N, C-alpha and C positions, 0 to 999 in steps of 0.2 A: 488655344484658339484652333477652331476647326475650320478647314477650308472645304467647302463643298465643290466637287468637280462636276461640271456639266458635260455629259457625254453625248448629248443629242441636240446640239445647236441648230442643225438644219431642220429637224422635225419641229422644234419649238418655234423657230422662225416661221415655218410654213403654217403652223397652227395659228399664228397671230395675224395672218393675212385676213383682210376683210372678205366676206363671203363672195363678193363679186369677182375677186381675183383668184379664189381657190379653184384648182383644176385647170387654170390657164398655164399651158406648158412653158411658154417663153418667160412669163413672170416668175414661175416657180424655179426654172433653170437659172434665171438671173439672180434671184435671192439665194439659191443653193450655192452658186459659185462664190459669193461673198461669205456666206456662213460656213462653207467648207474650209476657207482660210482661217476663220475664227476658231473652228474646231481643231485645226492643226496647231494653232498657237496654244490653245488650251491644253492639248495633249502633250506638247513639248514642255510647257511650263510645269505640268504635273510630273513629268519624267524628271525634270531638273530638281523639283522639290523633293521627290522620292530618292533620287540618287545622291542627295546631299544629307540624308539623315543616317545616323549610325545604324539603326535597326534595319534599314532597307537597302543601303548601299553595299557594294561588294567590290572586290578586286582593287583596281587602281583608285577608284573613288574612296574606298575605305582607307587605302594607304595615304591618300591626300589628307583625309581627316586626321589620321594618326600623326602625320607630319605637323599639321597645324597645332595639335595639342601637345606634341612632343613625345609621342609614344611609338617607338619602333615596332615593326611587325614581328621581328625575330623568328621567322619561319612559322608563325601561327596560321591556322586556317581562318577564314573569315568569321566563322562561328566562335572560335576561341579568341579572336582578336577584338571583337566587339566589347566584351566585358573589360578588357584591358584599356581600351580607349575611354570607356565610361569611368573607369577607376582613375585614369590619368586626369580626366576633367575634374573629378572630385579632389584629387591630390593638388591640382593647380589652384583650385578655389578654396582649399582647406584653411580653416583658421586654427587647426590643430586640436580640435576637441576629440575626445575618445570616441564619441559617437560617429563622427565623420571618418575616423580611421577604421573603425569597425565596419562601417558601411562599404568603404573602398575595398577592404580585405574580403568581405563577403562577395563582392562582385568578382574579384579575381579568383577566389577559391570555389567558384561555381562548379568547376570540373572535379572538385574533391568533395562530393556530397557527404561523406562520412567524417570529414574533418570538422572538429568542433573546437571552439576557442572562447575565451572570455577575457574581457578587459577589466582590470582591477585598478581603481584609483589609489594612488599612494600619496599621502600627505607629505609636504605641502604642494609640490608641483611635480607630479610624475604619475606614471601609470605603468602597469605590467600587463603584457599580453601573455596569457597562459594557454598553451595548446593542451586541450583535454584529451585529444586522441593523437596518435602518432602521426608524424608528417609523411612517412612513407617516401614516395618519389618527389615530394614537394621540396624545393630548395629553400632552406631557412634564410639564406642571404637575401632572397627576393622579398620575403616578408619583412626582414629587418631593414632593408633599403626603403621600403614603403613607409615603415614606421618613422625612419629618420627624415624622410622627405616631408611627411605630413605634420610631424610634431611641431609645436610652437617653440620658439627660442627659450632656452633655459628650462625646458621641461625634460625631466629625466625619464627615460624609457628602459624597460628590460623585456626580454622575450625568453620565456621558458618553454622548452619543447623537448620531445623525445622522438628520435628518428624511427625507432621500430617498436613494435608491440613486444611484450606487454608492458604497458606503463604501470608503475607501482600502484598496487591496490591491495586491499585486504582480501584474504581468502573467504572470510565470513564476517558477518557483523554489518552494522549500518554504514560504515565508511566515514570519510572526513566531513562530508557535507550534511550529515544527519545528527540527530540528538541535540542536547542542550548546548554543546560546544560547536555545533555545525557552523561552518564558515569562519570560525576563529582560528583554526589551525590551517596554515598554508605551507 
């Protein structure tokens, strides 16, 4: 839903005057006095609307949104806090699917653009999150906590990761994910 904001109530109102009243100072002043109040209300409502959205709010307003959804700031800047709030909303609404978990982790890991991961379904009720790149300064407990909070009851999860480079790989050759056995060896 898009809300169009009117920024020129006074001019629009004066343009609607009948020709016989246009240019009459007292009538235009009278109309402008009322429309100025309408403009102030519109501007205030726009500010309220913008200050209550995750992407546009900052400071205490962002802290309020974080408290509502249950995500503490933990010393994060506004820019770093926004993805955590969005991820917390996904966590709160989650039905525990691997896709939802992957999406929430992607939001949180936006500050780690080189980090790559994949979710692997494990029969009958489980999945494994496998870090393809090293975690580096990323705390694995944070990721595991999110996995635990989002998974459905009785769904088994595991998290495989390496803290530092190099992660095991072949010196030459196609690697685990290539050839006729690609993807079968994990």
